[in-house]
C-alpha positions as CSV (number, residue, x, y, z in Angstrom):
1,X,41.5,51.4,196.9
2,X,39.8,53.6,199.5
3,X,40.5,57.2,199.7
4,X,41.9,56.7,203.3
5,X,44.5,54.5,201.9
6,X,45.7,56.8,199.0
7,X,49.2,57.8,200.1
8,X,51.4,60.1,197.8
9,X,53.6,57.2,197.3
10,X,50.9,55.0,196.3
11,X,49.4,57.5,194.1
12,X,52.7,57.8,192.0
13,X,53.2,54.2,192.0
14,X,49.8,53.3,190.5
15,X,48.9,56.4,188.5
16,X,48.5,56.2,184.8
17,X,45.9,58.9,184.1
18,X,45.8,62.4,185.7
19,X,44.5,65.8,184.6
20,X,43.4,64.4,181.2
21,X,46.8,63.1,180.1
22,X,49.6,60.5,180.5
23,X,52.1,60.2,183.3
24,X,55.2,58.0,182.9
25,X,56.6,56.9,186.2
26,X,60.0,55.6,185.8
27,X,63.0,54.1,187.5
28,X,66.6,53.3,186.6
29,X,66.9,50.5,184.1
30,X,68.2,47.1,185.5
31,X,72.0,47.1,185.3
32,X,72.2,50.8,185.5
33,X,70.9,51.3,188.9
34,X,71.4,50.8,192.6
35,X,67.9,49.4,193.5
36,X,66.2,51.1,196.4
37,X,63.3,49.3,197.9
38,X,60.6,51.0,199.8
39,X,57.5,49.8,201.7
40,X,54.1,50.4,199.9
41,X,50.9,51.1,201.8
42,X,50.1,47.3,201.9
43,X,53.5,46.4,203.1
44,X,54.7,45.1,199.7
45,X,58.1,46.1,198.4
46,X,58.6,48.1,195.2
47,X,61.4,49.9,193.3
48,X,60.9,53.5,194.1
49,X,60.0,55.8,191.2
50,X,62.2,59.0,190.9
51,X,60.2,61.3,188.7
52,X,57.4,61.4,186.3
53,X,56.6,62.7,182.9
54,X,53.0,64.0,182.2
55,X,51.9,64.7,178.8
56,X,48.6,66.7,178.9
57,X,45.8,66.8,176.4
58,X,47.0,70.3,175.7
59,X,50.3,69.0,174.4
60,X,52.1,70.2,177.5
61,X,55.0,68.2,178.6
62,X,55.5,68.5,182.3
63,X,58.6,67.3,183.9
64,X,58.9,66.9,187.6
65,X,62.5,66.9,188.9
66,X,64.0,64.9,191.6
67,X,66.8,67.5,191.8
68,X,66.8,71.1,192.9
69,X,67.4,74.0,190.5
70,X,70.1,76.2,192.3
71,X,71.6,77.8,189.3
72,X,73.5,74.7,187.9
73,X,71.0,74.2,185.1
74,X,69.1,70.9,185.8
75,X,65.9,72.7,185.0
76,X,67.2,72.6,181.4
77,X,69.4,69.6,181.2
78,X,67.1,67.0,182.6
79,X,64.3,68.0,180.1
80,X,66.8,67.7,177.3
81,X,67.2,64.1,178.2
82,X,63.6,63.4,178.0
83,X,62.9,65.6,175.0
84,X,65.7,63.6,173.1
85,X,63.7,60.3,173.4
86,X,60.3,61.8,173.4
87,X,60.6,63.8,170.4
88,X,58.3,66.5,171.7
89,X,58.0,70.3,171.0
90,X,60.8,71.9,173.2
91,X,58.4,74.9,173.5
92,X,55.7,72.8,175.3
93,X,58.0,71.8,178.2
94,X,57.2,72.7,181.7
95,X,59.2,71.8,184.6
96,X,58.3,71.6,188.4
97,X,60.4,70.4,191.5
98,X,59.3,67.1,192.9
99,X,58.3,67.0,196.5
100,X,60.0,65.1,199.3
101,X,59.4,61.4,199.0
102,X,60.7,58.0,198.3
103,X,59.9,58.2,194.5
104,X,62.8,60.8,194.2
105,X,65.5,59.2,196.0
106,X,68.8,59.6,194.3
107,X,69.9,56.5,192.2
108,X,73.3,56.3,193.7
109,X,73.1,57.6,197.2
110,X,69.9,56.2,198.4
111,X,68.5,59.5,199.9
112,X,66.9,62.3,198.2
113,X,69.5,65.1,197.5
114,X,70.9,67.3,195.0
115,X,74.8,67.6,195.4
116,X,78.2,66.2,194.4
117,X,77.8,67.3,190.8
118,X,75.7,64.1,190.3
119,X,72.5,65.2,188.7
120,X,73.1,64.7,185.1
121,X,75.1,61.5,185.1
122,X,72.7,59.9,187.8
123,X,69.6,60.6,185.7
124,X,71.2,60.1,182.1
125,X,69.5,56.7,181.5
126,X,66.5,57.1,183.7
127,X,65.2,60.3,182.1
128,X,65.8,59.1,178.6
129,X,64.0,55.8,179.3
130,X,61.1,57.8,180.5
131,X,60.9,59.8,177.3
132,X,61.4,56.7,175.1
133,X,58.7,54.8,177.0
134,X,56.2,57.5,176.6
135,X,57.0,57.9,172.8
136,X,56.3,54.1,172.2
137,X,53.0,54.4,174.1
138,X,51.9,57.5,172.4
139,X,52.8,55.9,169.0
140,X,51.0,52.8,169.6
141,X,47.9,54.8,170.8
142,X,48.0,57.1,167.6
143,X,48.6,54.1,165.3
144,X,45.4,52.3,166.8
145,X,43.4,55.6,166.1
146,X,44.7,55.9,162.6
147,X,44.1,52.2,161.8
148,X,47.8,51.4,161.2
149,X,50.7,49.9,162.9
150,X,53.5,51.6,165.0
151,X,56.2,50.5,162.6
152,X,54.5,52.5,159.9
153,X,54.5,55.7,162.0
154,X,57.3,58.1,163.0
155,X,57.3,61.0,165.7
156,X,58.2,64.5,165.2
157,X,58.1,67.7,167.3
158,X,55.2,66.3,169.4
159,X,53.3,64.5,166.8
160,X,52.7,60.9,165.6
161,X,52.8,60.7,161.8
162,X,51.5,57.8,159.7
163,X,53.1,56.7,156.3
164,X,50.0,58.3,154.7
165,X,51.0,61.7,156.4
166,X,48.1,61.5,158.8
167,X,49.1,62.9,162.1
168,X,47.9,63.3,165.8
169,X,49.5,65.4,168.4
170,X,50.6,63.8,171.6
171,X,47.8,65.6,173.5
172,X,45.1,64.0,171.2
173,X,46.3,60.5,172.1
174,X,47.7,61.0,175.7
175,X,44.7,59.5,177.4
176,X,44.5,56.5,175.1
177,X,48.2,55.9,175.6
178,X,47.8,56.0,179.3
179,X,45.6,52.9,179.1
180,X,48.2,50.9,177.4
181,X,50.6,48.6,179.2
182,X,54.2,50.1,179.2
183,X,56.7,48.3,176.9
184,X,59.0,45.9,178.6
185,X,61.7,46.7,176.0
186,X,62.6,50.3,175.2
187,X,65.3,50.9,172.9
188,X,67.0,54.3,173.1
189,X,68.2,56.5,170.2
190,X,71.6,56.0,168.7
191,X,73.9,58.9,169.6
192,X,74.3,59.6,165.8
193,X,70.7,60.7,165.8
194,X,70.7,63.0,168.8
195,X,69.1,66.4,168.3
196,X,69.3,67.8,171.8
197,X,72.0,66.0,173.8
198,X,75.4,67.5,173.2
199,X,73.9,70.6,171.7
200,X,73.7,73.9,173.6
201,X,70.4,75.0,174.8
202,X,69.3,78.2,176.5
203,X,68.0,77.7,180.1
204,X,64.3,77.1,180.6
205,X,64.3,79.1,183.9
206,X,65.7,82.1,182.5
207,X,62.4,83.9,181.3
208,X,60.7,83.5,184.7
209,X,63.8,84.6,186.7
210,X,64.0,87.8,184.4
211,X,60.3,88.6,184.5
212,X,60.0,88.0,188.3
213,X,57.6,85.2,188.3
214,X,60.2,82.6,189.6
215,X,59.3,81.7,193.2
216,X,62.3,81.5,195.7
217,X,61.9,80.8,199.3
218,X,62.0,84.5,200.2
219,X,59.0,85.2,197.9
220,X,56.6,83.1,199.8
221,X,53.6,85.0,201.2
222,X,50.2,83.8,202.8
223,X,47.4,85.7,204.4
224,X,47.8,86.1,208.1
225,X,51.5,84.7,208.0
226,X,54.0,86.3,210.4
227,X,57.7,86.9,209.8
228,X,60.1,85.5,212.4
229,X,63.8,86.2,213.1
230,X,65.8,84.4,215.8
231,X,68.3,85.7,218.3
232,X,71.1,83.1,218.0
233,X,73.8,82.6,220.7
234,X,77.0,84.6,220.0
235,X,79.1,81.4,220.6
236,X,78.4,78.1,219.0
237,X,76.8,75.7,221.6
238,X,75.6,78.4,224.0
239,X,72.1,78.3,225.3
240,X,69.6,80.9,226.5
241,X,69.9,81.4,230.3
242,X,67.2,84.0,230.5
243,X,65.6,86.8,228.3
244,X,63.5,89.9,228.7
245,X,61.1,90.6,225.9
246,X,59.4,93.7,227.1
247,X,61.0,96.1,224.9
248,X,60.7,93.8,222.0
249,X,57.0,93.5,222.5
250,X,56.7,97.2,222.6
251,X,57.9,97.6,219.0
252,X,54.8,98.2,216.7
253,X,54.0,95.2,214.6
254,X,55.7,92.6,216.9
255,X,53.1,90.0,217.7
256,X,55.0,87.5,219.8
257,X,58.3,86.4,221.3
258,X,59.0,82.7,222.0
259,X,61.9,80.7,223.1
260,X,63.1,77.8,220.9
261,X,66.1,75.3,221.2
262,X,68.3,77.5,219.0
263,X,67.4,80.9,220.6
264,X,64.7,83.5,221.0
265,X,62.3,84.2,218.1
266,X,60.5,87.4,217.5
267,X,57.4,87.3,215.3
268,X,56.0,90.3,213.4
269,X,53.9,91.4,210.8
270,X,56.9,92.2,208.6
271,X,60.6,91.5,208.5
272,X,61.8,94.9,209.6
273,X,59.5,94.9,212.7
274,X,60.7,91.6,213.7
275,X,64.5,92.7,213.2
276,X,63.7,95.9,215.4
277,X,62.1,93.6,217.9
278,X,65.1,91.3,218.0
279,X,67.4,94.2,218.4
280,X,65.3,95.2,221.5
281,X,65.6,91.9,223.1
282,X,67.8,91.4,226.1
283,X,69.2,87.9,226.4
284,X,71.6,86.3,228.8
285,X,73.4,83.5,227.4
286,X,75.0,80.4,229.0
287,X,78.4,80.2,227.5
288,X,81.0,77.4,228.2
289,X,84.3,79.1,228.0
290,X,85.8,75.9,226.7
291,X,83.7,76.3,223.6
292,X,84.8,79.9,222.9
293,X,87.6,79.0,220.4
294,X,90.1,81.5,218.9
295,X,91.3,81.1,215.3
296,X,94.9,81.8,216.4
297,X,94.8,79.2,219.0
298,X,93.3,76.8,216.6
299,X,96.2,77.4,214.1
300,X,98.8,76.6,216.8
301,X,96.9,73.5,217.9
302,X,96.8,72.2,214.4
303,X,100.5,72.7,214.0
304,X,101.1,70.8,217.2
305,X,98.8,67.9,216.0
306,X,100.5,67.8,212.5
307,X,103.7,66.9,214.2
308,X,102.2,63.7,215.6
309,X,101.3,60.5,213.6
310,X,97.9,60.4,212.1
311,X,95.7,57.8,210.5
312,X,97.2,56.5,207.1
313,X,94.9,57.3,204.2
314,X,97.3,56.3,201.4
315,X,100.7,54.4,201.8
316,X,103.4,53.1,199.6
317,X,107.1,52.4,200.1
318,X,109.3,53.6,203.0
319,X,108.7,57.4,203.0
320,X,110.8,58.2,206.0
321,X,113.8,56.4,204.7
322,X,113.7,58.1,201.5
323,X,113.1,61.6,203.1
324,X,116.4,61.1,205.2
325,X,118.4,60.7,201.9
326,X,120.1,63.8,200.3
327,X,119.7,67.5,200.8
328,X,117.0,68.5,198.4
329,X,113.9,68.0,200.6
330,X,111.2,70.5,200.1
331,X,109.0,71.4,203.0
332,X,106.0,73.4,203.3
333,X,103.1,74.2,205.6
334,X,99.8,75.4,204.4
335,X,96.7,76.8,206.3
336,X,93.2,77.5,204.9
337,X,90.5,79.2,207.0
338,X,87.0,78.5,207.5
339,X,84.8,79.5,204.5
340,X,81.2,80.6,204.4
341,X,78.9,79.6,201.5
342,X,77.6,83.2,201.2
343,X,74.6,82.3,199.0
344,X,72.9,85.4,197.6
345,X,69.5,84.4,199.1
346,X,70.0,84.0,202.9
347,X,68.4,81.0,204.7
348,X,64.7,81.0,205.0
349,X,61.7,78.7,205.5
350,X,57.8,79.2,205.4
351,X,55.7,76.9,207.5
352,X,52.0,76.3,207.5
353,X,51.0,74.2,210.6
354,X,47.7,72.5,211.2
355,X,46.6,70.0,213.7
356,X,47.4,66.9,211.6
357,X,49.7,68.2,208.9
358,X,52.5,70.6,208.1
359,X,53.4,72.2,204.7
360,X,56.9,73.8,204.1
361,X,58.2,75.9,201.5
362,X,62.0,76.4,201.2
363,X,64.9,76.2,198.9
364,X,66.6,72.8,199.8
365,X,68.9,70.1,198.6
366,X,67.8,67.7,201.1
367,X,63.9,67.3,200.8
368,X,63.5,64.0,202.6
369,X,65.9,65.0,205.3
370,X,63.9,68.2,205.9
371,X,60.6,66.2,205.9
372,X,61.9,63.7,208.4
373,X,63.5,66.3,210.6
374,X,60.3,68.5,210.7
375,X,58.2,65.4,211.5
376,X,60.3,64.6,214.5
377,X,60.0,68.0,215.8
378,X,56.2,68.0,215.5
379,X,55.7,64.4,216.6
380,X,54.1,63.6,213.2
381,X,54.6,60.9,210.5
382,X,57.0,62.1,207.7
383,X,54.0,61.6,205.3
384,X,52.0,64.3,207.3
385,X,54.8,66.8,206.3
386,X,54.8,68.2,202.7
387,X,58.0,69.9,201.4
388,X,57.6,72.4,198.5
389,X,61.0,73.0,196.9
390,X,61.3,76.6,195.5
391,X,64.0,77.9,193.4
392,X,67.3,78.0,195.3
393,X,69.0,81.5,195.4
394,X,72.5,79.8,195.6
395,X,73.4,76.8,197.7
396,X,76.9,75.6,197.3
397,X,76.2,72.9,199.9
398,X,74.7,75.1,202.5
399,X,71.2,74.1,201.7
400,X,72.1,70.4,202.2
401,X,72.4,70.8,205.9
402,X,72.9,67.7,207.7
403,X,71.2,69.1,210.8
404,X,68.4,70.7,208.7
405,X,69.0,73.8,210.8
406,X,67.0,76.6,209.4
407,X,64.1,74.3,208.4
408,X,64.0,72.7,211.9
409,X,64.3,76.2,213.4
410,X,61.3,77.4,211.4
411,X,59.3,74.4,212.4
412,X,60.1,75.1,216.1
413,X,58.9,78.8,215.7
414,X,55.6,77.7,214.2
415,X,55.1,75.0,216.9
416,X,55.9,77.2,219.8
417,X,53.9,80.1,218.5
418,X,51.0,78.3,217.0
419,X,51.2,80.5,213.9
420,X,52.0,80.3,210.3
421,X,55.4,81.8,209.9
422,X,58.2,82.7,207.6
423,X,61.5,82.5,209.1
424,X,64.1,84.8,207.6
425,X,67.8,84.9,208.3
426,X,69.7,88.3,207.8
427,X,73.0,88.2,205.9
428,X,74.7,88.6,209.5
429,X,72.7,85.7,210.7
430,X,73.8,83.7,207.8
431,X,77.4,84.8,207.9
432,X,77.8,83.9,211.6
433,X,75.3,80.9,211.5
434,X,78.0,78.2,211.2
435,X,78.4,75.4,208.7
436,X,81.4,76.5,207.1
437,X,84.0,74.8,204.9
438,X,86.4,73.5,207.7
439,X,89.7,75.1,208.4
440,X,92.7,72.9,207.4
441,X,96.3,72.6,207.9
442,X,98.7,70.8,205.6
443,X,102.3,69.7,206.2
444,X,104.3,68.5,203.3
445,X,107.6,67.0,202.8
446,X,108.8,65.9,199.3
447,X,112.2,64.6,198.1
448,X,112.8,64.8,194.5
449,X,114.4,61.8,192.6
450,X,117.4,62.2,190.5
451,X,115.2,62.9,187.6
452,X,113.6,65.7,189.3
453,X,110.2,63.8,189.7
454,X,108.8,63.3,193.3
455,X,110.5,60.1,194.8
456,X,109.1,60.5,198.3
457,X,106.1,62.5,199.5
458,X,104.9,62.7,203.1
459,X,101.7,64.6,203.6
460,X,99.9,65.4,206.9
461,X,96.4,66.9,207.0
462,X,94.6,68.3,209.9
463,X,90.9,69.4,209.8
464,X,87.5,68.7,211.1
465,X,85.5,65.8,209.5
466,X,82.6,66.8,207.5
467,X,81.0,63.4,207.1
468,X,80.8,62.8,210.9
469,X,77.2,62.9,212.1
470,X,75.9,63.3,208.4
471,X,73.8,60.8,206.4
472,X,77.1,59.9,204.9
473,X,78.9,58.9,208.0
474,X,79.3,55.4,206.8
475,X,81.8,56.7,204.2
476,X,84.2,57.2,207.1
477,X,86.4,54.0,207.1
478,X,89.1,53.2,209.4
479,X,89.0,56.7,210.7
480,X,89.4,58.4,207.3
481,X,86.9,61.0,206.2
482,X,87.4,60.9,202.3
483,X,86.1,64.6,202.1
484,X,89.3,65.4,204.0
485,X,91.7,63.6,201.9
486,X,90.1,63.6,198.3
487,X,92.4,65.1,195.8
488,X,95.6,63.8,197.7
489,X,95.1,60.3,198.8
490,X,93.6,59.5,195.2
491,X,95.8,62.0,193.3
492,X,97.1,60.8,189.9
493,X,100.4,62.4,191.1
494,X,100.4,60.3,194.3
495,X,99.8,57.1,192.4
496,X,102.9,57.6,190.4
497,X,105.2,58.2,193.5
498,X,106.9,55.0,194.6
499,X,107.2,56.3,198.3
500,X,104.3,58.1,199.8
501,X,102.3,58.5,203.0
502,X,99.2,60.6,203.5
503,X,98.0,60.9,207.1
504,X,94.9,62.5,208.5
505,X,93.9,64.0,211.9
506,X,90.3,65.0,212.4
507,X,90.2,67.1,215.6
508,X,86.8,67.8,217.1
509,X,86.1,71.6,217.2
510,X,83.1,73.5,218.3
511,X,82.5,75.0,214.9
512,X,79.7,73.5,212.7
513,X,81.2,72.5,209.3
514,X,79.6,71.4,206.0
515,X,80.5,70.6,202.5
516,X,81.4,73.6,200.4
517,X,81.4,73.8,196.6
518,X,84.1,71.1,195.6
519,X,84.4,69.9,199.3
520,X,87.8,68.8,200.1
521,X,89.2,69.6,196.7
522,X,89.0,73.3,197.6
523,X,92.3,73.0,199.7
524,X,93.8,69.7,198.4
525,X,94.1,70.9,195.0
526,X,95.9,74.1,196.0
527,X,98.5,72.2,197.8
528,X,99.0,69.5,195.3
529,X,99.2,71.9,192.3
530,X,101.5,74.4,194.0
531,X,103.8,71.7,195.3
532,X,104.1,70.3,191.6
533,X,104.8,73.6,190.5
534,X,107.5,74.0,193.1
535,X,109.0,70.7,192.1
536,X,108.9,71.7,188.4
537,X,110.8,74.9,189.3
538,X,113.4,72.9,191.2
539,X,113.9,70.6,188.3
540,X,114.3,73.6,185.9
541,X,111.4,72.3,184.0
542,X,108.4,74.0,182.2
543,X,105.4,73.6,184.5
544,X,103.3,72.2,181.7
545,X,106.0,69.8,180.4
546,X,106.7,68.6,184.0
547,X,102.9,67.8,184.6
548,X,102.8,66.0,181.2
549,X,105.5,63.8,182.3
550,X,103.7,62.9,185.6
551,X,100.2,62.5,184.0
552,X,101.3,60.4,181.1
553,X,99.3,57.4,182.4
554,X,96.3,59.6,183.3
555,X,94.5,60.5,179.9
556,X,91.7,62.7,181.1
557,X,94.0,65.1,183.0
558,X,96.5,65.1,180.3
559,X,93.7,65.8,177.7
560,X,92.5,68.8,179.9
561,X,96.0,70.0,180.4
562,X,97.0,69.8,176.8
563,X,93.8,71.7,175.6
564,X,94.2,74.5,178.2
565,X,97.8,74.9,177.3
566,X,97.0,75.0,173.7
567,X,94.3,77.5,173.9
568,X,96.1,79.7,176.3
569,X,99.0,80.1,174.1
570,X,101.3,78.5,176.7
571,X,104.9,79.1,175.9
572,X,104.2,82.0,173.7
573,X,105.2,85.6,174.7
574,X,103.1,87.8,176.9
575,X,102.6,91.4,177.2
576,X,105.3,93.1,179.5
577,X,104.4,92.5,183.1
578,X,102.1,89.6,182.4
579,X,102.7,86.2,183.9
580,X,101.0,82.8,183.7
581,X,100.4,80.0,186.0
582,X,98.7,76.6,185.4
583,X,96.9,73.8,187.4
584,X,95.1,70.6,186.5
585,X,92.9,68.8,189.0
586,X,90.4,65.8,188.9
587,X,87.2,65.9,190.9
588,X,83.7,64.7,190.8
589,X,84.5,62.5,187.9
590,X,85.8,65.3,185.7
591,X,89.4,66.6,185.0
592,X,89.9,70.4,184.7
593,X,92.8,72.3,183.7
594,X,93.2,76.2,184.1
595,X,95.8,78.6,182.8
596,X,95.7,82.1,184.6
597,X,97.3,85.1,183.2
598,X,97.9,88.0,185.7
599,X,99.9,91.1,186.4
600,X,100.9,92.8,189.6
601,X,100.9,96.6,189.5
602,X,101.5,98.8,192.6
603,X,101.2,95.6,194.7
604,X,97.8,94.8,193.3
605,X,96.8,91.8,191.6
606,X,95.0,91.7,188.3
607,X,93.6,88.5,186.9
608,X,93.5,89.3,183.1
609,X,92.3,86.0,181.7
610,X,91.6,82.4,182.6
611,X,91.7,79.7,179.9
612,X,89.8,76.5,181.2
613,X,89.5,73.0,179.6
614,X,87.3,70.3,181.1
615,X,87.0,66.6,180.3
616,X,83.5,65.7,181.8
617,X,82.8,62.9,179.3
618,X,79.6,63.7,177.4
619,X,78.5,67.4,177.7
620,X,74.7,67.2,177.5
621,X,74.4,70.9,177.4
622,X,77.9,72.4,176.5
623,X,76.6,75.9,177.3
624,X,75.7,74.9,180.7
625,X,79.0,73.2,181.2
626,X,80.7,76.4,180.2
627,X,78.6,78.4,182.6
628,X,79.5,76.1,185.5
629,X,83.2,76.6,184.6
630,X,82.8,80.3,184.7
631,X,80.8,80.1,187.9
632,X,83.4,78.0,189.7
633,X,86.2,80.1,188.6
634,X,84.6,83.1,190.0
635,X,83.6,81.3,193.2
636,X,87.3,80.1,193.7
637,X,88.7,83.4,192.8
638,X,86.5,84.8,195.6
639,X,88.1,82.5,198.2
640,X,91.5,83.2,196.9
641,X,91.1,86.9,197.2
642,X,88.9,87.3,200.1
643,X,87.3,84.2,201.8
644,X,88.1,83.9,205.5
645,X,85.9,83.4,208.6
646,X,87.7,83.9,211.7
647,X,86.7,83.5,215.5
648,X,87.7,85.5,218.4
649,X,86.7,84.3,221.9
650,X,84.2,82.0,220.2
651,X,82.5,84.8,218.2
652,X,82.6,85.1,214.4
653,X,84.1,88.3,213.3
654,X,82.8,88.6,209.8
655,X,79.3,90.1,209.4
656,X,78.4,91.0,205.8
657,X,79.7,91.5,202.4
658,X,81.8,94.5,203.6
659,X,84.1,92.1,205.5
660,X,83.5,88.9,203.7
661,X,83.8,90.2,200.2
662,X,82.7,88.8,196.8
663,X,84.5,89.2,193.6
664,X,82.9,92.0,191.7
665,X,82.5,92.4,188.0
666,X,85.3,94.8,187.5
667,X,87.6,92.1,189.1
668,X,86.6,89.3,187.1
669,X,88.8,88.1,184.3
670,X,88.0,87.1,180.8
671,X,87.0,83.4,180.9
672,X,87.7,81.1,178.0
673,X,86.1,77.6,178.4
674,X,86.9,74.6,176.2
675,X,85.3,71.1,176.5
676,X,87.4,68.1,175.6
677,X,85.7,65.8,173.0
678,X,85.5,62.8,175.1
679,X,84.0,59.3,175.1
680,X,85.1,58.9,178.9
681,X,82.5,58.2,181.7
682,X,80.3,61.1,182.4
683,X,81.4,63.4,185.2
684,X,80.1,66.6,187.0
685,X,80.3,70.2,186.1
686,X,79.0,72.1,189.0
687,X,82.0,71.8,191.2
688,X,85.1,70.7,189.3
689,X,85.8,74.4,187.9
690,X,86.5,75.7,191.5
691,X,89.6,73.8,192.7
692,X,92.2,74.6,190.0
693,X,91.8,78.4,189.9
694,X,93.4,79.4,193.2
695,X,96.6,77.2,192.5
696,X,96.9,78.4,188.9
697,X,96.8,82.1,190.1
698,X,99.2,81.3,193.0
699,X,101.6,79.7,190.3
700,X,101.4,82.7,188.3
701,X,102.1,85.0,191.3
702,X,105.2,83.0,191.8
703,X,106.3,83.6,188.3
704,X,105.7,87.2,188.9
705,X,107.2,87.6,192.5
706,X,109.2,84.7,193.3
707,X,106.9,84.0,196.3
708,X,105.0,80.7,197.1
709,X,101.6,81.2,198.6
710,X,101.1,79.0,201.6
711,X,98.0,80.6,203.4
712,X,94.7,81.8,201.9
713,X,93.2,84.3,201.3
714,X,95.9,86.4,199.7
715,X,97.8,88.9,201.8
716,X,99.3,92.3,200.5
717,X,102.6,91.0,201.4
718,X,102.2,88.1,199.0
719,X,102.2,90.4,196.0
720,X,105.5,92.1,196.8
721,X,108.4,91.0,194.8
722,X,111.2,89.3,196.6
């Protein structure tokens, strides 16, 4: 193979020896994968590799990840899977992010991404198979050197040991192993012999995040690089009509001002100089009045839409006929505002551009999407663009942007200026930059049956589609975006109701929207769990017992509910002035139940404790699962208390953390997490902890005040006793 034909893809496909060691390329075992074919350099088809394992002659075990580390723990969980089968020294493991490329395509989704709480279950077989393959090849190589056979050898902590107690380290036999053909049949260890899987491990990325050596996108620096900030339009969809850069260019350190499709960029030696230059810009914007929406008008519009017939997402029986019977019908209308992701590290991207190539450093969940989008801007082929994934300082969906906004913007700046640049968004840029969790309105009518259980349930949802225009647009079937109705149309409660109708309206609104941690479940869980609580109250039933009766055919939800109730002491007395609320919700393949204990003093809410139980199937790293439950609870609590993006004449009112607040440490409750011992199918952990917390607290507030919460975030009047 000539040097000119050596592509990154071909290199990974054909490599066996590199840097004096062994690389194990691997793909999902047949029967456990969705095969994704890609074109090789010679036009042939092959199964894409997703990651590789490199065992160096120095005994280093390097694992290249297909998924991005953004705080969810894949930097540790994925190596645990390989270490389990490889039988290596845990202290010798090194981890790196994989670049953009076909070898790293997600096993289920067909594109390269990190999201949907899918990383662990999607890689469970693949990573273990890689470790087991390497172990067998290393054992064979060692056996050959020790003049014995593999069946008379064992492995332990990075060594192959013969029956006569001779031993060779993996590093000593790595090159010899690389020359062997990979075994066709690779048995995996029986779970009874697992040493890592199912046991808590401390995170591998903690030391470098503590000592400051971890590289986030904001840390990237190169000689001669300029920092860029962009003046964005004040209203979504507006364009630059004209601009005067004379005062901006007069700021010391400002080197250049260029117009790009998304606004006007100021480039300077350092960030603050660029920011001052942008402040001095005079920009006249072309604003279409029709796009200058107002949140109050939007709510009124959604209410009108909800009174019309939508597209049916789930249907059974004759809802309207049943709702017309009797006088005990419960009606409710809910509204949820736009929410910002508010990751601690604002958006940023570094671009080094040459005549025939482009190299990018950024924290992203969407490597290949970024690569393709950058190549399109530059008129290059995707393989001419290299995307380096840094650590992500939080993401929550924002760094899986379907329009690749901040990366495309950085590439435009580099192209227009001809400079190597680091684009930095301020917190204000980020807060007002769009791509929010959509605003939603729910209209619900429920008729209890004679036994107090819901006999008829009509549910109308109004909100923007997230999947429209995304790589997952094909998921929209018959006009239904599943991200808008998930948690309702597929709710275990709904499946037990003989007469139900779930309808959806997806109005087009000039506000960019995106998936937000736990996506549609962020609002659907709140509606379902507060309505179920209201029905329990109407039936004069205990909220936990009422849910048990409805979930008797849904074992995972029931298991999580029972464990949370037990561990919280549900039914036992509480300190004076304390109240409990409960919620249970299934999302991303896992069931989570939470019991919140609160008090209200002087019209101020105090969340004292949250008891959480999750059935996620096998918990590879229980400590990591618990951490994600804690994180999700705090994330959901922030939305309950403070989360709200509002628009006035098309302009986003919120600017920074003073008016888009985060839960502080003194507001955080004690969180007690329990994991259900489960043999069910593995689910996710990064997102399922968020949906139940808001309804659990809202139900506790009802117990304290007699008031039902219909709109988020909480208002002072919600905490006053009726």
